C-alpha positions in Angstrom: -18.4 -11.8 -29.2 -19.5 -15.2 -30.4 -19.3 -16.9 -27.1 -20.2 -16.0 -23.5 -17.4 -14.2 -21.8 -19.3 -14.7 -18.6 -19.1 -18.5 -18.9 -15.3 -18.2 -19.3 -15.2 -16.0 -16.3 -17.2 -18.3 -14.1 -15.4 -21.5 -15.1 -11.9 -19.9 -14.8 -13.0 -18.5 -11.4 -13.6 -22.1 -10.4 -10.4 -23.3 -11.9 -8.3 -20.7 -10.0 -10.3 -21.4 -6.8 -9.5 -25.1 -7.0 -5.8 -24.5 -7.8 -5.4 -22.0 -4.9 -7.3 -24.3 -2.6 -5.1 -27.3 -3.5 -1.9 -25.3 -2.9 -3.0 -23.9 0.5 -4.3 -27.2 1.7 -0.8 -28.4 2.6 0.4 -25.2 4.2 -0.7 -25.9 7.8 0.8 -29.4 8.0 4.1 -29.2 6.0 6.1 -29.0 9.3 4.2 -32.0 10.6 4.7 -33.9 7.4 8.5 -33.2 7.5 8.8 -34.3 11.1 6.4 -37.3 11.4 6.5 -38.6 7.8 9.9 -37.7 6.5 11.9 -37.9 9.8 13.2 -34.4 10.0 14.0 -33.9 13.7 16.5 -31.0 13.6 16.3 -27.6 12.1 12.6 -28.1 11.4 11.9 -24.4 11.0 14.7 -24.1 8.3 13.3 -27.1 6.4 9.8 -25.7 6.6 11.0 -22.4 5.3 12.8 -23.9 2.4 9.9 -26.1 1.5 7.6 -23.1 1.5 9.9 -20.6 -0.2 11.6 -22.7 -2.8 8.4 -23.2 -4.7 7.9 -19.5 -5.1 11.5 -18.9 -6.2 11.2 -21.6 -8.9 7.9 -20.2 -10.1 9.3 -16.6 -10.3 12.2 -17.7 -12.4 10.3 -19.8 -14.9 7.2 -17.6 -15.3 8.5 -15.5 -18.2 9.2 -18.7 -20.1 5.6 -20.0 -19.7 4.3 -16.5 -20.6 6.2 -16.6 -23.8 4.7 -20.0 -24.7 1.3 -18.7 -23.7 1.5 -15.8 -26.2 2.7 -18.2 -28.9 0.5 -21.3 -28.4 -2.4 -19.9 -26.3 -3.3 -19.5 -22.7 -5.6 -22.5 -22.6 -2.8 -25.0 -23.3 -0.9 -23.4 -20.4 -3.9 -24.1 -18.1 -4.0 -27.7 -19.2 -0.2 -28.2 -18.9 -0.1 -26.7 -15.4 -3.3 -28.4 -14.1 -2.3 -32.0 -15.0 1.3 -31.5 -14.1 0.5 -30.2 -10.6 -2.0 -33.0 -10.1 0.6 -35.6 -10.9 3.2 -33.9 -8.6 0.8 -33.9 -5.6 0.2 -37.6 -6.2 3.9 -38.3 -6.4 4.4 -36.5 -3.1 2.3 -39.2 -1.5 5.0 -41.7 -2.2 7.9 -39.6 -1.0 9.9 -40.8 2.1 13.0 -38.6 1.8 13.0 -34.9 2.7 15.4 -34.0 -0.1 13.2 -35.6 -2.7 10.3 -33.7 -1.1 12.2 -30.4 -1.8 12.8 -31.5 -5.4 9.1 -32.1 -5.9 8.4 -28.6 -4.3 10.8 -27.1 -6.9 8.9 -28.8 -9.7 5.6 -27.5 -8.3 7.0 -24.0 -8.8 8.5 -24.8 -12.2 5.3 -26.3 -13.6 2.9 -23.7 -12.1 1.2 -21.0 -14.2 -2.5 -21.7 -14.0 -3.3 -18.4 -12.3 -1.5 -15.9 -14.6 -2.7 -17.8 -17.7 -6.3 -17.6 -16.3 -6.0 -13.8 -15.7 -4.5 -13.3 -19.2 -7.2 -15.3 -20.8 -10.0 -13.4 -19.0 -8.3 -10.1 -19.8 -8.1 -10.8 -23.5 -11.5 -12.6 -24.0 -13.7 -10.1 -22.1 -15.2 -7.0 -23.7 -13.2 -3.9 -22.8 -16.1 -2.3 -20.9 -16.5 -5.3 -18.7 -12.8 -6.1 -18.1 -12.6 -4.2 -14.8 -15.5 -6.1 -13.3 -14.1 -9.4 -14.7 -10.7 -8.9 -13.2 -12.2 -7.9 -9.9 -14.1 -11.1 -9.8 -11.0 -13.1 -10.6 -9.2 -11.4 -7.7 -11.7 -13.1 -5.4 -11.0 -16.7 -6.6 -7.5 -16.9 -5.2 -8.6 -15.2 -2.0 -11.4 -17.7 -1.5 -9.1 -20.7 -2.1 -6.6 -19.3 0.3 -9.3 -18.9 3.0 -10.8 -22.4 2.6 -7.6 -24.3 1.7 -6.0 -24.3 5.2 -9.3 -25.1 6.8 -9.9 -28.0 4.4 -6.3 -29.1 4.8 -6.5 -29.2 8.6 -9.8 -31.1 8.4 -8.6 -33.6 5.7 -5.2 -34.2 7.4 -6.9 -34.9 10.7 -9.3 -37.4 9.1 -7.1 -39.3 6.7 -3.5 -38.2 7.5 -0.9 -35.7 6.3 0.4 -38.0 3.5 -3.1 -38.8 2.2 -3.9 -35.1 2.1 -1.5 -34.7 -0.8 -3.7 -37.2 -2.8 -6.7 -35.0 -1.9 -4.8 -31.9 -3.2 -4.0 -33.8 -6.4 -7.7 -34.6 -6.9 -8.6 -30.9 -6.4 -6.1 -29.7 -9.0 -7.3 -32.4 -11.4 -10.7 -30.8 -11.2 -9.1 -27.5 -12.3 -7.3 -29.2 -15.2 -10.6 -30.8 -16.3 -12.3 -27.5 -16.2 -9.6 -26.0 -18.4 -9.8 -28.9 -20.8 -13.6 -29.1 -21.4 -15.1 -25.8 -20.3 -12.7 -22.9 -21.1 -12.8 -21.3 -24.5 -10.2 -19.1 -26.0 -11.3 -17.2 -29.2 -9.3 -14.0 -29.3 -5.9 -15.4 -30.0 -3.5 -15.2 -33.0 -1.3 -18.3 -33.4 0.6 -17.0 -36.4 3.0 -14.8 -34.4 6.6 -15.7 -33.9 7.7 -16.7 -30.4 10.1 -14.3 -28.9 13.0 -15.1 -26.5 12.9 -14.3 -22.8 15.7 -11.7 -23.3 13.7 -9.9 -26.0 10.6 -10.0 -23.7 12.5 -8.5 -20.8 13.9 -5.7 -23.2 10.4 -5.1 -24.4 9.0 -4.9 -20.9 11.8 -2.5 -19.8 11.1 -0.1 -22.6 7.5 0.2 -21.3 8.2 2.4 -18.3 4.5 2.4 -17.2 4.5 -1.4 -17.2 7.7 -1.6 -15.1 6.1 0.8 -12.6 3.1 -1.5 -12.3 5.3 -4.6 -11.8 7.1 -2.7 -9.0 3.7 -2.0 -7.4 2.7 -5.6 -7.8 5.8 -6.6 -5.9 5.3 -4.0 -3.2 1.7 -5.0 -2.7 2.5 -8.7 -2.4 5.5 -8.0 -0.1 3.2 -5.9 2.1 0.8 -8.9 2.6 3.5 -11.5 3.1 5.8 -9.6 5.5 3.1 -10.1 8.1 2.3 -13.8 7.3 4.5 -15.5 9.8 3.8 -12.8 12.5 0.1 -12.6 12.9 -0.3 -15.6 15.2 2.5 -14.3 17.5 0.9 -10.8 17.5 -2.5 -12.3 18.4 -0.8 -13.9 21.5 0.9 -10.6 22.3 -2.4 -8.7 22.4 -4.2 -11.1 24.6 -5.1 -14.1 22.5 -5.4 -17.5 24.2 -2.5 -19.8 24.0 -4.8 -22.8 23.7 -7.0 -21.2 21.0 -4.3 -19.2 19.2 -4.6 -21.2 16.0 -8.3 -20.8 15.8 -8.2 -17.1 16.6 -5.4 -16.5 14.1 -7.3 -18.5 11.5 -10.3 -16.3 11.9 -8.2 -13.1 11.6 -6.4 -14.5 8.5 -9.8 -15.2 7.0 -11.1 -11.7 7.7 -9.0 -10.1 4.9 -10.1 -12.9 2.5 -13.8 -12.4 3.2 -13.4 -8.6 2.8 -11.7 -9.3 -0.6 -14.7 -11.4 -1.7 -17.1 -8.6 -0.8 -15.2 -5.6 -2.1 -13.0 -6.7 -5.1 -15.8 -6.9 -7.7 -17.2 -3.6 -6.6 -13.7 -2.0 -6.9 -13.5 -3.5 -10.4 -16.8 -1.8 -11.4 -15.7 1.5 -9.7 -12.4 1.4 -11.7 -14.2 0.8 -15.0 -16.3 3.9 -14.4 -14.0 6.3 -12.7 -10.5 5.1 -13.5 -8.3 2.3 -12.1 -5.6 4.8 -10.9 -8.1 6.2 -8.5 -8.9 2.7 -7.2 -5.2 1.9 -6.8 -4.4 5.0 -4.8 -7.5 4.5 -2.6 -6.5 0.9 -2.0 -2.9 1.8 -1.1 -4.0 4.6 1.2 -6.6 2.4 2.9 -4.0 -0.4 3.2 -1.4 1.9 4.6 -3.7 3.6 7.1 -5.1 0.2 8.1 -1.6 -1.1 8.9 -0.7 2.0 10.9 -3.9 1.6 13.0 -3.1 -2.0 13.8 -0.2 -0.6 15.8 -2.7 0.6 18.4 -5.0 -2.4 18.9 -5.2 -3.8 22.4 -7.4 -6.9 21.9 -7.5 -9.6 19.2 -11.2 -8.9 18.5 -10.2 -5.3 17.6 -7.4 -6.6 15.5 -9.7 -8.9 13.5 -12.2 -6.1 12.9 -9.5 -3.8 11.7 -8.0 -6.4 9.5 -11.5 -6.8 7.9 -11.8 -3.0 7.2 -8.2 -3.0 5.9 -9.2 -5.8 3.5 -12.1 -3.9 2.2 -9.8 -1.2 0.9 -6.8 -3.3 -0.1 -9.1 -5.5 -2.1 -9.0 -2.8 -4.8 -5.3 -3.0 -5.4 -4.9 -6.2 -7.4 -7.9 -5.8 -9.7 -6.7 -2.2 -10.5 -3.1 -3.4 -11.2 -4.3 -6.2 -13.4 -6.7 -3.9 -15.3 -3.9 -1.3 -15.8 -1.5 -4.0 -17.1 -4.1 -4.8 -19.7 -4.4 -1.2 -20.7 -0.6 -0.6 -21.1 0.4 -3.8 -22.9 -0.6 -4.9 -26.4 -2.7 -8.1 -26.7 0.1 -10.2 -28.2 2.2 -9.5 -25.1 -0.5 -10.1 -22.4 0.5 -13.7 -21.5 4.1 -12.6 -21.0 3.0 -9.5 -19.1 1.0 -11.4 -16.6 3.7 -14.0 -16.2 6.2 -11.2 -15.4 3.6 -9.9 -12.9 3.5 -13.5 -11.5 7.3 -13.4 -11.1 7.1 -10.2 -9.2 4.4 -11.6 -7.0 6.3 -14.8 -6.3 9.6 -13.1 -5.5 7.8 -10.8 -3.1 5.9 -13.8 -1.6 9.2 -15.5 -0.9 11.0 -12.5 0.5 8.2 -11.1 2.6 8.1 -13.8 5.3 11.9 -13.8 5.4 12.1 -10.0 6.0 9.2 -10.1 8.4 10.8 -12.8 10.5 14.2 -11.0 10.5 12.5 -7.7 11.5 10.6 -9.4 14.3 13.9 -10.4 15.9 15.1 -6.8 15.8 12.0 -4.6 16.6 8.6 -5.3 18.2 6.0 -6.8 15.8 3.6 -3.8 16.2 6.3 -1.6 14.7 6.4 -3.8 11.6 2.8 -2.6 10.9 4.1 0.9 11.0 6.9 0.1 8.5 4.5 -1.7 6.3 1.9 1.1 6.4 4.5 3.7 5.6 5.6 1.8 2.5 2.0 1.6 1.2 1.3 5.3 2.0 4.5 6.3 0.3 3.6 4.3 -2.8 0.2 6.0 -2.8 1.7 9.5 -2.5 4.2 8.8 -5.3 1.4 7.6 -7.5 -0.7 10.6 -6.8 2.2 12.9 -7.8 2.7 10.9 -11.1 -0.3 12.4 -12.9 1.4 11.5 -16.2 1.2 7.8 -15.3 -2.6 8.1 -15.0 -2.8 9.8 -18.4 -0.6 7.2 -20.0 -2.7 4.3 -18.6 -6.0 5.9 -19.7 -4.6 6.8 -23.1 -3.0 3.4 -23.8 -6.2 1.3 -24.3 -4.4 -1.8 -25.2 -1.2 -0.5 -26.8 2.3 -0.5 -25.4 3.5 2.8 -24.1 
């Protein structure tokens, strides 16, 4: 390979890190921005939920289109398009004074997203086969790191300069990601002579690849498993003895525990999968995630809860690198951009539905029982995978061709 795949990996890690950080910067203060800056005084929870979820819905719907363009014109142009567009949208948000216009901009943030799947596809197709597991494991840590630091940075920045000004800061952070894509990323292994397919043809092609469809389902289940607990962890911390005054800090530390575990474990799971098989990593990750959720039913103190979340994160960190590596194995190179965009659609739909289902269940059963439901879903997925020995053979035999 005539260029350093490691350089691509490192600069794309930084790009995804900055993009994830910029997005999560605004999460802690969106309700405050709606109330104090945009004048929303009634149904604040509903407005906040729409502002959060509508971005994911828009991204899920548009992702196959961007994936089709990526496979026709290259993944690097998609990085540049997404980076500069999102930077401009964050700057425009600074000038918004109407809540409906704010929702419109949140929709466009979803429609113009695509930096992360394009980055993963570019790494997957421009890394030597024997190093792809490690590279995808490293990439899995970039979004986790941004998600950890983003809310902390957002809280600090909004406190210092204000909620509205924090959107300008987010725009600057995304602009760094766009500049990284423009001047530092290199895409060599790409054939621009192919004809661009329609989204309908892409979906038909994907549906004919049964193994790929199974992997998309697992991507959705894994993302749903994470997000179903997102709105409930702070409440659960209070239920098991957390301080009312320090609940935000305690919950933030517990949120970060899974991300820190992912930083530690994901690259190691990538190496393990490259050597022993990604199906094994996936089953271990789902089993560990399922058992970790079940054990969280029994915790009696928030310190125990945080420690258990960390251990859970060490196992669950193997799931996404394994799924991404398996998607690479079962799809042909010309379809990779569309494959990861479809994976992004699955992730975004699950990210939107998870908090809604979690909130609804919390009004019906105690929160600790939601951990049981969540754990059972992951364990069942692992058992079904273990019984599908044929899927393991198809993944290992594919080696870059459609099944």
